N, C-alpha and C positions, 0 to 999 in steps of 0.2 A: 274483769276489774272488780275488786271487792267493794262492797258497799256497807254502810252502817245499816243494821236491821231497821226496817221501817222508813228509811230515809227517803226513798223515792215517792212513797205514798203520803208522807206527812209534811214535807217541806212546802212552804208557800211564801208568796211575796206580799208584804204589807204595803200595798200600792199607794196608799194615801198618806204615808208617814215617812217617805224617803227624803232625807236631806240631799242636797247636791253633793257630788263627790268632791268638788273643790272646797266646799265648806268642811267636810269631814277631814280632808287633807290638812287644812289649816289647824283644826283642833288637834289632829294627830301629831303634827309637828311640834306644837306647844307642849303636848303631853310627852312626846318623845324626848324633848330637851330636858324636861324635869326628871324623866325616868333614867336618862343617862347618868345624871348626878346621883340620884337616889339608889340606882341599881348597883353602882360601884360600892357604896357604903353597905348595901344589903348583902352583896356577895362576900365582902370582907368579914362582915359579922357572921354570915352563915359558915364560912370556912373555919373561923375560930371556934364556933360552936361545935362544928363537926369534929375538929381535932380534940376538943375538950371532952367530947362524949364518945370517943372512939371505943372506949371499953364498956359503954353502956348502950346496948342496942336499942333500947326504948328511946333514948335521947336522939340517936341517929335517925330513927324512924320518924320521930316528931319533926326534926329539922327538915327531912326530905318532904314530909307532908305539907309543911308550911311553904316551902319553895315551890312545890307542885301547885298548890292553891294560888300562890302569887302569880306564877307563870300563866295559869289558865285565866286569871282575872284581867291581866293586862289588855288583851285584845277586846274583851267585853267592855271594860271601862273606857277604852279609846273610841268606842262607838263605830266599829267597822260596819259598813253598810251591808256587806254580805251576811253578817251575823244577825243584824236587825231584821232581815227578811225571813228568818227561820223561826218556827215555833220553839218555845222554851225547851221542851223535852228533846227536840232534835238538836238544838244548839248545845245542850249539855252533853249529849251522847257524842257529838262531833268533837267538842273540846276534849272530852275524856279520851277518845280514841287518838286524837292528835297528840295529846300529852304522852299516851302510852307508846306512841311511835317515836318519841324523842323530841317532839316539838316543844317550843317555848323556852329553850335553853340559851338562845342567842343573846348576846349582850345588848344589841341595838334593836329598838322596836321595829325599824324598817325591815330588818331581816326576819323578825318574828312574824310580822304581818304578811310578808310575801310568802313565807312558808305555810302559814295557816290558810291563806287564800288558795294556794296551790292544792292543799289537802281538801278543802271544801269543794273546789272545782272537780276533783276526781270523784266525788260522791253524787254530783248532780247530773240529771239527764242531759244528754247532748243530742240535738240542740234543745235549749230551754231558755226562757227569759232569765231565770235564776242564774244559770251559768254565764250568760252574757253580762249580767250585772256584776257578777263576781270578777270576771276578767277585766271589765272596765275599771273597777276599783283598784285592782292589782296594777294595771297600767297607769292609772292616775297617780298612785303612790310613786311609781318609778319615774314618771314624767316630772312630778313635783320635786323630787330630789335633784333632777338634772336641770330644772328650770332656773335655779339661782345663778348658775354659771354658763348657761347656754348662750351661744352667740351664733346667729344665723350666718351661713357662709356668703361670701361675696357672689352675687349673681353673675358677675363678669367672669368668674372662674368656672362656670358651667361649660365644659368643653365636651365635644362629641366623643372623644376617646376616653374620657374618664369613666371609671366604674363606680357604681353606686350600690348600696345595700340597705336593707332594713335596719333601723336603729334599735338597739336593745332596750332603750328607755321609751319606746313608742310602740304603737300597734293599731290595728283595725279590728273591731269587734262587730259581728253581725247580729242585729236584732231582727228576728223573724216576725211574721204576721202575728198580731195579738199583743204587741208590746207597746202600744201607743201610750198607755197610762204611765208606764215606766219611763219611756222616752220624754214624756211631758215633764217629768220630775227632773230628769237629767239635763234637759235642754229647755229651761223655762222661757227662754226668749225665742224659741223656734216655734212657728205655727205648726199645729198638728197635721196640716195638709202636707207638710214636707215629709211626714212619716207614713204616708198612705201606701207606699210601695210594699210589695210582699217581703222584701228584705231591705233593711235600713242599715248601712254600714256607718259606724262611728269611728272616727280617727282620734286617737289620743296622742298628744305630742307636747314636749316642753315649751315649744315656741307659740303655743296657742293661749289665748286669754278669753274665756276660761280654757281649761286644759283639754276639752274635747268638743267636737262638733260633728255634724253629718258630713261624711266624705262625698265628694262628687264622684260621678261614674268614672271619669278618666283617672282620678286618684285611686279609686278602688281597683281598677284594671291594672295600674302600675304596681300596686301593692301585691296583688295576687300573682303577678308574673315574677316578682323578685323573690323567689324561693332560694335563690343563690345570687351572689353579686353578678352584675351585668353592666356592660358598657352602655353609656347613654345612647350612642348611635344604634346599638343593637335593639334597644327598647323602642326607639323611634321607628326603625325600619320595620319592626313587627307590629306597628300600629299604635304605639304608646304616644301620649301627648307630652311634648317638650315643656309646655306650660305647667302641666301637672307635676312633672318631675321637679321643676324649679320650685313649685309651691311646697311640695313635700320636703325638699331640702331646706327651704326657708323656715318651715315650722319645726324641723327636727325629727320628722318621721323617717326620713332617709338620711344617710350620711355617705361620704366618699369612702370607698373601700380601700 
C-alpha cells in the first residue's frame, strides 16, 4: 500500500478539539446545500471560460488551477473531522495527492467527502485511533443521508426464514485500547467506564439519535458473522441473539436481503 511520505510519522489526533460527528454532519449538510447551487453556476462559468480560452493555453491553465484550488478547499471549509486531526503539512500533502489522483471533481459534496475519507483511510496505520475516527465520520455521513427517509421495519415481520444482511449506510468500527479521550468526544453522554474494555465497538446507523453508540457484545457478534446474507434462523442456531438481530434491524444497521 502506497503512503504519502512522512504520513505515518507525522499524523496525530487533536484530542481536545474534536466536535461530535453529528455536529459536523449538520454543518456539512448546510454547506452541501449551498454548494450544490453555487457549484452548478461555477461549472457553467468554468466551461464557458475554458471554451473561450481554448486557443490560449495560459488561460486554460489558469482556469484549471482555480478549479483545483476550489476543489481542494471544499472539504477543508466543511470541517471534516478526519482532516482536523492531522497536522497542517500532512493535511496539505494528502489533499494534493488526492487531487492528483482525480479527487474533488464530483458534483455533490457527499460524494467528494466519501472519496476523500476513503483516500485518507488508505494512508493511516491499521489499526489506529485515527483510522477508526476516519471510518466513523465516513459512516456518519452515509447514515445521515439515509436518516431523513429511514423507516424501521415492522418487528412483527421478523421471521426465522428471512435473510438479513449488513446495510450499506451503517457499520461497526472498533476503537482499540488507548482511545478513551477520542471516545469521550464522540460519545459525550457515555461514561468513560463503558469504554474500559480493550476493544470498544461503535455502531453507526440511520435509526440512532445521535447516529452512533457503543454496540453491545451480542450486536457486535451478529455484525461480525454477517459477512454475507444469512437467514435469521441460521444466525440464531449458531448462537446469535434474536433480540440483537431485531435491534440492529430497527436502527437500520441490518436490512432484509
